[in-house]
C-alpha positions in Angstrom: -16.5 23.4 -44.7 -15.5 20.2 -44.5 -12.5 18.7 -41.9 -10.3 17.7 -44.5 -10.8 21.5 -46.3 -9.7 22.7 -43.1 -7.1 24.9 -42.8 -3.4 23.6 -40.9 -3.8 25.4 -38.3 0.3 25.0 -36.7 1.8 27.0 -33.2 5.0 27.4 -33.3 7.4 26.6 -30.9 9.1 29.1 -28.6 13.1 29.9 -29.9 14.3 30.3 -26.6 17.8 32.0 -25.8 17.8 33.4 -29.0 19.3 37.3 -27.6 17.4 40.2 -25.9 15.5 40.2 -29.3 13.8 37.3 -29.2 11.9 38.2 -26.0 12.8 34.9 -24.4 16.9 35.2 -24.4 18.9 35.2 -21.4 17.2 33.3 -19.1 15.2 31.4 -21.1 11.4 32.5 -20.2 13.1 30.7 -17.2 13.4 33.6 -14.7 16.2 34.2 -12.0 17.5 32.1 -9.9 16.0 28.7 -7.9 14.9 24.7 -8.8 13.3 25.8 -11.4 15.8 27.3 -13.2 17.7 24.5 -12.7 18.5 21.7 -15.1 17.2 18.5 -14.6 14.5 17.3 -12.1 11.7 19.8 -10.6 11.9 18.6 -7.6 11.6 15.0 -5.6 8.7 12.5 -5.4 6.7 14.1 -2.4 7.7 17.0 -2.2 5.3 19.5 -0.5 6.2 22.9 -1.6 8.6 23.3 1.7 6.2 21.8 3.9 7.8 18.8 5.5 6.6 15.8 3.1 3.9 14.0 4.0 5.8 10.5 4.4 8.4 11.9 7.2 4.5 13.6 8.8 3.7 10.1 9.8 5.0 8.1 12.6 6.9 5.2 12.0 6.9 2.0 14.0 7.4 -1.7 14.2 9.8 -3.3 12.7 9.4 -5.7 9.3 12.8 -7.9 8.9 13.6 -7.7 4.9 14.5 -11.6 4.9 11.5 -12.6 5.7 9.5 -14.5 3.9 6.1 -17.2 3.7 7.1 -20.6 4.1 5.9 -22.1 0.7 5.2 -25.5 0.1 6.1 -28.1 -3.3 2.2 -29.4 -3.8 1.0 -33.1 -5.2 -2.1 -34.2 -6.2 -3.0 -37.4 -5.6 -3.5 -38.0 -9.2 0.1 -37.6 -10.2 0.8 -40.0 -7.2 -1.6 -42.9 -8.1 -0.1 -42.8 -12.0 3.6 -43.0 -11.0 4.0 -45.3 -7.8 3.3 -48.7 -7.3 1.8 -50.3 -4.3 3.0 -50.8 -0.9 5.7 -48.3 -1.9 6.6 -45.3 0.3 6.4 -41.5 -0.7 8.4 -39.2 1.3 10.4 -36.0 -0.6 13.1 -38.1 -1.6 11.1 -40.5 -4.0 9.1 -37.2 -4.9 12.3 -35.6 -6.9 13.5 -38.9 -8.6 9.9 -39.4 -10.1 10.1 -35.7 -11.0 6.8 -34.9 -9.1 8.4 -32.0 -7.0 11.9 -29.4 -8.0 13.1 -29.7 -4.8 14.3 -32.0 -2.4 14.8 -29.7 0.5 11.6 -27.8 1.2 8.0 -28.4 2.2 5.9 -30.7 0.6 2.0 -31.1 0.6 0.1 -33.6 -0.5 -3.7 -32.5 -2.0 -6.2 -34.6 -2.8 -7.3 -33.4 -6.7 -7.7 -36.8 -7.8 -8.3 -40.6 -6.9 -5.9 -43.5 -5.1 -6.3 -47.0 -5.0 -3.5 -47.7 -4.1 -2.2 -48.6 0.1 1.0 -46.2 -0.3 2.8 -44.9 3.0 3.5 -41.1 3.0 5.5 -39.2 4.5 5.6 -35.8 4.1 5.3 -32.2 5.8 1.6 -31.4 5.3 -1.5 -33.3 4.3 -5.2 -31.9 3.9 -8.0 -33.0 5.5 -9.4 -34.5 2.6 -6.6 -36.1 1.8 -6.2 -37.6 4.8 -9.3 -39.1 4.4 -8.9 -40.8 1.2 -5.0 -42.2 1.8 -6.9 -44.0 4.4 -9.5 -45.3 2.8 -7.2 -46.6 0.6 -5.6 -48.6 3.5 -2.4 -46.2 3.4 -0.6 -44.9 6.0 0.5 -40.9 6.9 3.3 -39.8 8.9 4.3 -35.9 9.2 7.3 -34.7 9.0 9.2 -31.6 10.4 11.2 -29.0 9.4 
């Protein structure tokens, strides 16, 4: 005997609610009254068989503000600045926005040190990494940190 020659075995579905003679009439195998008899969801998520649910047993402490968000910086690398700016030019959020290096005029701007800088530029941005600071000063540039 092989798998493709086996007889087809298919279990018949329970025919519920087809009268008292069927053995599953009237209550259709659900019994009398209670949550399991009703239509829809049986129990809510976290139901613990009538006990106090776990999320209600543990103590609630502290306060978290829903609107609190992490401070996000718009990041610009030195290689992009080196390509778009000329020597002795001012690099600030306005000029970065006009040259399409950042997406928003407002918000924090951080300069990172990926790439080289060969021009003496004056920066006035919110954040500058340490490595970047060294590279800019080595090229003869100035850095001024803005505050919000």
